[in-house]
Phi, psi and omega in degrees: 000145177292116182296323179297317181291321177299316179299320178301314182289321179295332181292343181272341185307320179304327176297315180292327178297323178292326183082149181219105182302327180293322177295322180292322176298322179294317177297319177303319179293319176303316182292326176302317181287317179304317183299329180288333188256349189238145170252126186277334187291123176073013183259135173271129190230139177234129172255128179257106184087127187242354183056233179269006177093357182293317178296322178298317178301316180292320178294322181296334176292335182259330189233106179296329183259076185241134172236159182229140166253125179210113182282343183270119178294328177296319178291324178297321178299320177292320178301315183298334177291334182264310185224079186296339187268350183288127178299130183229125180263117184274072181214160167288155181306317183291345179260359182284129181236126177200155173265357184282147171244143188250147177287319179228136173238133180248116182240069192261122177057039182236323189301333179286348181266335192280158181291315184233094186295323181293317178296321178298318178294323176298319179294322176296316180300323180293338180267356186266138172295155184304323181262013184276177180229147175239134180252122186234121176242150185201152176290144184255118182286347180259021180296160182303316182291326179286325175299317178295317180300322178295313183288341175274355181083013181273339179238137180291327178207168180299325184264015174296132178285124178282167180306320179293322177303314181293322181295323182265010171081023177292136176258342182198162169243163186243165163239167177300318181295318181295319180293318177297319181294317179296321176296316181299316179296334181269005180083022180246148177246122178285117180274323177213147176236120182249147170265136186259339189197104174281107191245097184279343186234176177293163180299319179300317180292322179294321177300320181295335178287336178099162186299321183298318179293318180298317179297323178296319179290333172299313181294320182297332188275350191305318186264004176230064186301329184296345179252359186271158180289333182221144180250146174230112177261135174249116190232159177223170177297134188289326189254021177263000000 
C-alpha cells in the first residue's frame, strides 16, 4: 500500500470520530435512492471506503452479502463499533485482489478523495458483474450555495475547496459533466444522475433550520442535480 496515501486517509479519521449529523442525513438520502434501485436478496455487494461506518451499517440492513474495502485502520475501528461482522479488507482499492464479481458497488463520497479518480473507477468496473451497477456520489462545485458564495465574494471560484473540504481531505469537487466524463473514460455509462441535496444556504444556516427542513431540501434536489450540493451517479459497464 502507498504509505503516503495511507497517511492522507488516516489524517481524516478524527473528522469521522467527531461525527457529522449533516453527513448522516445525506447518507440516509443516498440509501433512500439505493433502496429504489436495488434488490438485496442474493446480491453480492462491495462498498469502497466506509468513513465512520454509518453507510456500511445502512447497507448491511439491505444486503446480507456485503464486503468493504477500507485502507484506514482508524476508519475500520469505527466501522467495527457499528457492524463488527461485515468482512472488511484493509487495503487500498488498487491493491485489492479477488476473483469475485459484484452485483452492486458503492463508491459513495470517496471519488473526491482519491489521487486518480478515472483509474479508481476502472478498478471498480473490473470488479463489477457485466449486468451490475455502481453507485458513485461526489460533492458538486456548481451547487446553489457555492454559486451564491462565489457571487458574494466568499469563494475565489466555483471549484475552490472550502475549509471543510480541506479538513476532510477532498482533492477535487465535481460537476455533472465531469462525473459523467470520468465514468466514460473508465468504461462506464451513467444511466441516471440524481441530486442529493438542494442547499440554498451555508451549512451553519441549514443546521439552524432543523432536520425536517434539511430532509425536505434533500427531496427537492433529486431532479435538478446541477444545483445540488451532492451528486449521485448510477452507472453500468458501457460495452455490456
